[in-house]
PAVEX-643788 format. One record per residue: residue number from 1; residue in three letters; chain; x, y, z of N, C-alpha, C, O, CB in turn. Coordinates in Angstrom, 2 decimals. Atoms other than C-alpha are relative to their C-alpha. Glycine has a CB too. Example, Ala and Ser with C-alpha at 12.3 -4.5 7.8 and 13.67 -1.06 7.14 Angstrom:
<nodes>
NODE resi resn chain     n.x     n.y     n.z    ca.x    ca.y    ca.z     c.x     c.y     c.z     o.x     o.y     o.z    cb.x    cb.y    cb.z
NODE    1  ala     A    0.89   -1.19    0.00   12.30   -4.50    7.80    0.90    1.20    0.00    1.94    1.18    0.66   -0.99    0.03    1.25
NODE    2  ser     A   -0.82   -1.19   -0.06   13.67   -1.06    7.14   -0.77    1.09    0.73   -0.26    2.20    0.90    0.41    0.46   -1.42
</nodes>
This chain:
<nodes>
NODE resi resn chain     n.x     n.y     n.z    ca.x    ca.y    ca.z     c.x     c.y     c.z     o.x     o.y     o.z    cb.x    cb.y    cb.z
NODE    1  met     A    0.73    0.84    1.11  126.72   50.67   27.33   -1.44   -0.35    0.46   -2.36   -0.22   -0.35    0.81   -1.42   -0.31
NODE    2  glu     A    1.40    0.29   -0.42  123.67   49.63   29.36   -0.89    1.28   -0.04   -2.08    1.16   -0.32   -0.01   -0.61    1.44
NODE    3  arg     A    0.86   -1.15   -0.01  122.38   53.11   29.58   -0.31    0.46   -1.49   -1.45    0.81   -1.80    0.69    1.15    0.84
NODE    4  trp     A    0.18   -0.16    1.24  122.98   53.71   25.90   -1.10   -1.03   -0.52   -2.05   -0.50   -1.10    1.29   -0.09   -0.63
NODE    5  leu     A    0.85    0.97    0.47  121.02   50.45   25.03   -1.48    0.39    0.68   -2.49    0.17    0.01    0.59   -1.50    0.39
NODE    6  ala     A    1.18   -0.35   -0.65  118.28   51.66   27.45   -0.79    0.93   -0.62   -2.01    0.89   -0.82    0.23    0.42    1.19
NODE    7  glu     A    0.56   -1.24    0.77  118.02   55.00   25.67   -0.43   -0.11   -1.39   -1.20    0.67   -1.94    0.96    1.02   -0.04
NODE    8  glu     A    0.43    0.35    1.29  117.71   53.52   22.45   -0.94   -1.00   -0.12   -1.42   -1.23   -1.23    1.01   -0.33   -0.74
NODE    9  asn     A    0.86    0.90   -0.20  115.52   50.87   23.65    0.30   -1.30   -0.85   -0.48   -1.88   -1.61   -1.23    0.58   -0.23
NODE   10  leu     A   -0.69    1.12    0.67  117.90   48.12   22.46    0.35   -0.96    1.05    0.28   -0.61    2.23    1.27    0.44   -0.79
NODE   11  gly     A   -0.31    0.86   -1.06  118.96   45.00   24.21    0.88   -1.15   -0.61    0.93   -1.23   -1.83   -1.30   -0.51    0.70
NODE   12  thr     A   -0.94    1.22    0.31  121.31   41.96   23.89   -0.84   -1.27    0.32   -1.94   -1.24    0.87    1.45    0.01    0.95
NODE   13  phe     A    0.57    1.27   -0.24  120.55   38.30   24.03   -0.48   -0.21    1.41   -1.58   -0.70    1.69    0.96   -1.02   -0.34
NODE   14  ser     A    0.25    0.24   -1.37  120.79   38.29   27.76   -1.07    1.00    0.47   -1.70    0.79    1.51    1.30    0.12    0.82
NODE   15  his     A    1.28   -0.76   -0.24  118.25   41.03   27.80   -1.44   -0.47   -0.08   -2.44   -0.07    0.51    0.03    0.97   -0.80
NODE   16  met     A    1.28    0.62    0.36  115.73   38.84   26.33   -0.55   -0.79    1.30   -1.76   -1.02    1.37    0.20   -1.02   -1.30
NODE   17  ile     A    0.29    0.84   -1.38  115.59   36.88   29.85    0.04    0.74    1.11   -0.91    0.69    1.89    0.94   -1.09    0.28
NODE   18  thr     A   -0.07   -0.89   -1.10  116.87   39.36   32.35    0.70    1.13   -0.32    1.57    1.09   -1.19    0.57   -0.57    1.12
NODE   19  pro     A    0.70   -0.30   -0.81  116.55   41.96   33.53   -1.49    0.35   -0.46   -2.27    0.40    0.49    0.64    0.88    0.59
NODE   20  arg     A    1.31   -0.23    0.41  113.22   42.77   31.49   -1.05   -0.76    0.16   -2.01   -0.32    0.79   -0.02    0.18   -1.04
NODE   21  pro     A    1.18    0.79   -0.29  110.97   40.09   31.45   -0.20   -0.47    1.15   -1.38   -0.67    1.46   -0.10   -0.95   -0.69
NODE   22  thr     A    0.19    0.51   -1.37  111.55   38.81   34.88   -0.86    1.12    0.94   -1.77    0.71    1.66    1.52   -0.31    0.65
NODE   23  pro     A    0.93   -0.79   -0.83  110.10   42.06   36.60   -1.47    0.02   -0.61   -2.35    0.17    0.24    0.55    1.47    0.13
NODE   24  cys     A    1.20    0.09    0.55  107.05   41.87   34.22   -0.64   -1.22    0.55   -1.85   -1.14    0.75    0.08    0.02   -1.44
NODE   25  cys     A    0.75    1.25   -0.47  106.24   38.32   35.51    0.03    0.05    1.54   -0.31   -0.99    2.10    0.69   -1.41   -0.56
NODE   26  thr     A   -0.16   -0.22   -1.35  106.75   39.55   39.09   -0.77    1.24    0.42   -1.17    1.25    1.59    1.43    0.11    0.32
NODE   27  ala     A    0.43   -1.26   -0.45  105.27   43.11   39.20   -1.48    0.13   -0.68   -2.45    0.48   -0.01    1.10    1.22   -0.44
NODE   28  thr     A    1.24   -0.31    0.59  102.47   43.25   36.60   -0.99   -1.15   -0.10   -0.95   -2.01   -0.98    0.24    0.53   -1.27
NODE   29  lys     A    0.91    1.37   -0.26   99.67   40.81   37.76   -0.82   -0.24   -1.41   -1.12   -1.39   -1.74   -1.24    0.22    1.44
NODE   30  ser     A    0.80    0.31    1.01   97.67   41.45   34.48    0.95   -0.55   -1.17    0.37   -1.35   -1.91   -0.85    1.21   -0.36
NODE   31  val     A   -0.75    0.57    0.86  100.64   40.58   32.14    0.14   -1.49    0.44   -0.02   -2.39   -0.38    1.25    0.74   -0.11
NODE   32  leu     A   -0.28    1.51   -0.62  101.31   37.39   34.26   -1.34   -0.86   -0.18   -1.31   -2.02   -0.59    0.41    0.06    1.76
NODE   33  ala     A    1.20    0.67    0.46   97.57   36.54   33.98   -0.27   -0.40   -1.24   -0.59   -1.56   -1.48   -0.91    0.63    0.24
NODE   34  glu     A   -0.02    0.06    1.47   97.43   37.05   30.28    0.86   -1.21   -0.43    0.35   -2.17   -1.01    0.58    1.36   -0.61
NODE   35  ala     A   -0.78    1.06    0.28  100.49   34.85   29.90   -0.41   -1.37    0.40   -0.35   -2.35   -0.34    1.12    0.25    0.50
NODE   36  arg     A    0.46    1.33   -0.56   99.19   32.14   32.13   -1.22   -0.66   -0.83   -1.24   -1.86   -1.10   -0.47    0.23    1.54
NODE   37  ala     A    1.04    0.26    0.81   95.98   32.10   30.13    0.26   -0.59   -1.13   -0.37   -1.56   -1.54   -0.63    0.99   -0.24
NODE   38  arg     A   -0.52    0.46    1.41   97.85   31.66   26.91    0.68   -1.22   -0.08    0.61   -1.92   -1.10    0.90    0.94   -0.57
NODE   39  ala     A   -0.88    1.20   -0.01  100.20   28.85   28.05   -0.35   -0.81    1.20    0.32   -0.70    2.23    1.52    0.38    0.01
NODE   40  arg     A    0.46    0.77   -1.00   98.21   26.33   30.16    1.23   -1.11    0.36    1.40   -1.55    1.49   -1.43   -0.64   -0.47
NODE   41  phe     A   -0.95    0.99   -0.17  101.14   23.89   29.61    1.46    0.55   -0.64    1.53    1.03   -1.76   -0.56   -1.35   -0.71
NODE   42  ile     A   -1.33   -0.38    0.45  104.89   24.69   29.27    1.05   -1.05   -0.02    1.34   -1.77    0.94    0.46    1.04    0.80
NODE   43  leu     A   -1.20    0.88    0.34  107.66   22.74   27.74    1.31    0.79    0.15    1.49    1.78   -0.55   -0.11   -0.56   -1.49
NODE   44  ala     A   -1.21   -0.56   -0.14  111.12   23.67   28.94    1.02   -0.87   -0.50    1.47   -1.71    0.29    0.22    0.36    1.30
NODE   45  asp     A   -0.92    0.68    0.67  113.50   22.17   26.61    1.30    0.40    0.34    1.56    1.59    0.52   -0.21    0.10   -1.30
NODE   46  glu     A   -1.41   -0.26   -0.28  117.22   21.78   27.36   -0.07    0.71    1.38    0.50    1.79    1.52    0.74    0.91   -1.17
NODE   47  phe     A    0.31   -0.53   -1.22  116.13   22.43   31.03    1.43    0.01    0.77    1.55    0.79    1.72   -1.18   -0.87    0.73
NODE   48  gln     A   -1.37   -0.01   -0.73  119.91   21.71   32.19    0.82    1.15   -0.14    1.76    1.43    0.61    0.82   -1.07   -0.42
NODE   49  asp     A   -0.61   -1.24    0.49  120.96   24.76   30.57   -0.72    1.36    0.35   -0.16    2.42    0.07    0.09   -0.12   -1.46
NODE   50  ala     A    0.65   -1.05   -0.72  118.39   27.15   32.24    0.79    0.65    1.04    1.51    0.04    1.83   -1.16   -0.47    0.56
NODE   51  asn     A   -0.55   -0.67   -0.99  119.56   29.81   34.24   -0.89    0.49    1.23   -2.07    0.14    1.23    0.61    1.03   -0.61
NODE   52  phe     A    0.86   -0.31   -1.14  118.25   31.29   37.53   -1.21    0.97   -0.45   -2.31    0.82    0.09    0.91    0.67    1.17
NODE   53  ala     A    1.17   -0.86    0.37  116.03   34.00   35.86   -1.11   -0.73   -1.07   -2.29   -0.38   -1.16    0.63    1.38   -0.68
NODE   54  gln     A    0.90    0.85    0.83  114.57   31.49   33.29   -0.64   -0.89    0.92   -1.86   -1.02    0.75    0.72   -0.81   -1.11
NODE   55  ile     A    0.93    0.78   -0.92  113.53   29.18   36.08   -0.89    0.83    0.79   -2.00    0.37    1.05    0.77   -0.84    0.95
NODE   56  gln     A    0.99   -0.92   -0.70  111.98   32.16   38.03   -1.25    0.25   -0.93   -2.40    0.12   -0.52    0.71    1.43    0.37
NODE   57  ile     A    1.13   -0.04    0.96  109.92   32.84   34.86   -0.70   -1.14   -0.12   -1.91   -0.96   -0.07    0.38    0.34   -1.24
NODE   58  leu     A    0.65    1.39    0.20  108.95   29.10   34.37   -0.87   -0.04    1.21   -2.05   -0.35    1.05    1.08   -1.32   -0.08
NODE   59  ala     A    0.72    0.16   -1.28  107.85   29.18   38.12   -1.41    1.07   -0.03   -2.59    0.78    0.16    1.16    0.41    1.33
NODE   60  arg     A    1.12   -1.17   -0.16  105.80   32.40   38.02   -1.21   -0.48   -1.13   -2.41   -0.46   -0.86    0.75    1.78   -0.44
NODE   61  leu     A    1.03    0.32    1.16  104.13   31.16   34.42   -0.77   -1.13    0.45   -1.98   -1.16    0.26    0.69   -0.35   -1.43
NODE   62  ala     A    0.65    1.27   -0.33  103.35   27.80   35.79   -0.93    0.31    1.27   -1.92   -0.40    1.39    1.14   -1.19    0.31
NODE   63  gly     A    1.10   -0.19   -1.41  101.49   29.05   39.17   -0.02   -1.02    0.78    0.95   -1.77    0.83   -1.54    0.18   -0.28
NODE   64  ala     A    0.35    0.97   -0.81  100.11   26.87   41.43   -0.33   -1.43   -0.66   -0.12   -2.51   -0.09   -1.07    0.51    0.73
NODE   65  asp     A    0.08    1.22    0.82   99.18   24.35   38.76    1.17   -0.76   -0.30    1.14   -1.99   -0.25   -0.53    0.28   -1.17
NODE   66  gly     A   -1.22    0.63    0.17  102.68   23.66   37.97    0.10   -0.80   -1.28    0.86   -1.77   -1.35    0.24   -0.82    1.14
NODE   67  asn     A   -0.06    0.91    1.17  101.99   22.39   34.36    1.19    0.38   -0.89    1.07    1.08   -1.90   -1.34    0.06   -0.81
NODE   68  val     A   -1.26   -0.24    0.56  105.66   22.47   33.38    0.59   -1.44   -0.33    0.68   -2.30    0.54    0.92    0.88    1.00
NODE   69  leu     A   -0.76    1.30    0.37  107.38   19.55   31.44    1.43    0.54   -0.17    1.68    1.43   -0.99   -0.59   -0.79   -1.44
NODE   70  arg     A   -1.53   -0.27    0.06  111.17   19.88   31.90    0.68   -1.08   -0.65    0.66   -2.19   -0.13    0.64    0.18    1.40
NODE   71  arg     A   -0.77    0.97    0.70  113.26   18.05   29.35    1.45    0.38   -0.05    1.84    1.53   -0.28   -0.54   -0.19   -1.36
NODE   72  gly     A   -1.61   -0.26    0.03  117.09   17.66   29.51    0.59   -0.99   -0.78   -0.18   -1.79   -1.32    0.72   -0.03    1.41
NODE   73  arg     A   -0.70    0.90    0.71  119.63   15.63   27.85   -0.25   -1.41    0.53   -0.30   -1.60    1.75    1.38    0.36    0.01
NODE   74  ser     A    0.10    1.31   -0.47  119.14   11.96   28.00    1.30   -0.74   -0.21    1.40   -1.92    0.14   -1.11   -0.68   -0.65
</nodes>
């Protein structure tokens, strides 16, 4: 199934988070720099439901400035 999806350039909901976007944020510095320039502040709503890949993406996007507001259930 995974091979067929890749051959047809298709994906599932989980592909929206990993494994495709995560390598972009780690391997392609120009993509990461552009994303950081467009999102100086990041709101992570429902943070308690975030998975490991989502947290990795947030950390990469935030960079050294760390402008992330994490919101969970109250």
